[in-house]
N, C-alpha and C positions, 0 to 999 in steps of 0.2 A: 504494500500500500504506500503510495507516495505521500509525502508530507506537504501540507499547505504552508508555503514559505511566506513569511512576512518580513519586511525590512526592519532590521533592528537598528535604531538610532539611539545610542546611549553612550555616555562618556566612559562607561566601564566595560563596554563590549569591544573586543580586540579581534580584528580579522587577521588571517594569516599574513596578508600583505603588510598590514600595520606592524606585525611582529617582525617580519623580514626587514622592514625599513628601520625599525628601532634597534635591531640586532641582538637585543637581550631583554629579559624581563626586568632586570635592574634599571634599564633606561626607561621602561614603561612605568615602573613604580617610582622612579626617581630616587631610589635608595638601594642599598646592598643588603637589605634584611633577608634572612633565610626564607626559602620558598617551600610551600606545601601545595599539594595538588589534590583536588577532589574530582574523582572520575564519576560522571553521571550525577550531576548536582540536582536533578529534578527541577523544583521551583525555588531552590536556594535556601530552604529552611536551615539545613545543617551548616552550610558554609558561613552564613551570617552569624549563627550562634558561636561557632568556634573562632571566627575571625575577631569577634568582639571580645572574646576571652584572651586572645593572644595578639594584641596590637603590635608586638615586636616581630611578628612573622607575616610575610606576604602570602596570599592565597590565590591560586589559579583555579577557577571553577570551570569545568568543561562538561558539555553534553552534546549529543548529536541531534536532539530534537529541537526544532526551531522555536516552538511555542514555549518549551521549558526554558530555553535561553532567554527569551524575551521576558518571561515572568521573573527569572532570576535577576536579570538586570534591574527590573523595577524594584525588587526587594532590596537589592544592594544599595540602590540610590536612596530608597526610603530610610535605610539604616544609617546613612551618613558616613559609613565606614570607607576609608581610603586605602585599605590594604587587601582589597579583593578586585580581581579582573576576571572577566567572563570570555570564554571562547567557545565556538561551535567547531569541534575538531575531534577526530578519533584519537583515543588515548595513546595507543602504541605509536601512532604517527608523530604525535607531539613529543612524546618522550624520546623517540629515536632521533628525530630530526632537529629538535629545538631545545631540549633540556640536557640530556647527555649525562656524562659521568659525574657522580657525586653532586648532583645539582639540587636534590630535594632533601628536606628535613623530614617530610612526612607525606604519605599517600593515604587517601581515604577512599574507600569503595563501599558505598552504602546501598544495599538492596538493588544490585544490578539485575538485569534480565536473567532469569534462571534457566531459560531454554529447557523447559521441563521434560520434553519428549526425549527418549534415548537417542534418537537419530540427530537431535539438535545439540546435544551436549558438547560437541566439539566446538560450538560457537561461543561457549562461555568464556568470559574474559579471564578468569583466574585459572591458569594452567601453568605448566612448568616453564613454557616460553615466557609467560608474563612475569613469573617470579624471577627469572634470570634478568629480564629487562629492569624490573623494579630494583633488584640488588645492584645493578650497574648504575642506576640513577640515584639511589639513596646514599646519603652520607653515612659515615660510621655512626652507629646507634640510631639511624633513621628509622622511622616507624612505618610499618605497613598495617593498616587497619582495614578489616573487611567485616561487613555484617550483611546478613540476609534473613528474610522471613521464610525461606524455602528450605525444608529439612534436608533434603538430599544435597543441595548445594552447600549448606552449612557444614554438613558432615564430611563431604569430600574435600572442601577447601581446608578444613581443619586438619584432615589427614595429610594433605599435601604440604601444608605449612609446617606441621609438627615433625614431619620426616626430613625436612630440609635443614641440615645441621648448620647452615649459614645464618639461620635466624635464631633468636632467643625469644621464647614465649614469655609474655608478661603475665600470664595467668598460670594456674596450677594444672589446668586441663587444656586439651587442644582447642576447645571453644568454651565460651561461657554464656549463660543467659543473663548474668548480672551486668547490666550496662553501667552501673556506677554513675560517674559524672560524664559519661560519653553523651554528647548532644543527641537529642531525639527529634527526628523530623516528623512532620505531620503524617507522612506515609508510614513510618515506623510505629507511631502512636496508634494508628488505626488498627494494626495487628495486635498491639499490646492490649488495647481496650477490648478486643475479642478473646483475650486470654491465650493468644498464640505467641510463643516465645520468639525472640530475636536471637540468632546465632551470631556471636561476636568473637572475632579472632583479632588479637592484637600482638604483633610481633615486632622485634627490633632486629635490625641488621647487626651482626657481630662486627667487631673492630678488626682492623688489619687484614681484611680479605683482599685478594687480588681477583677482581671480577672483569673478565674480558667482555668487550662489546658484543652482545649477542646478534646472531643473524635471525631476522624475523620474517615470518610470512606476513603479507599485507593484511590489514584489518578486514573483518567481515562486513561491518556496517557501512563504511564509506571506503570506496576504492582510493588507494593512494595515487597521487599524480605521478606521471613518469619522472624518473630521475633526470635531472639536467646533466648534460654531458660536459 
């Protein structure tokens, strides 16, 4: 199903061309504060909450759905926060082409598309290739945070993360239902109100790792443009 595209005119919305011209996120934020990335920001509930708590950190919120990007921009503007920028871009493409080695202090993935059918599960974002890319982009002790309302996705993500010895688990079990102080979006709250648990995985990248730049297959959602020669 094709998306209905609406023009987004917002001071917090950054196109790929704008990023290319600026050459760095530091230039776009006009400071060298640490960077964090939220992948699949929905309508911006989570990123506004966490950016308000951590003004010392810059946040990049990304999504591939046009309407969600527009609503997130409106929410960011209403918040008055200056440490969030929004992009409509595929996560792996952004990380591979524009962020790169040890560029991020944190990655947040909240309730991504679970692709529930068995034949669809290869489309899930969280897989070994994505973990390799995340480790390449994260700084020492950088956070990888993942949560889902979908049981199978929560269990398989937790198994994948807990078996990767390059990560340190911040909890005593591979996943937890205790969200603690983790910001809760309206989408997450909907499931909690129904008595359905959220599966939360919070892991840190261990220090002194040598992570090679991974070779990636192109994203499923949006086709990557051809490489320039």
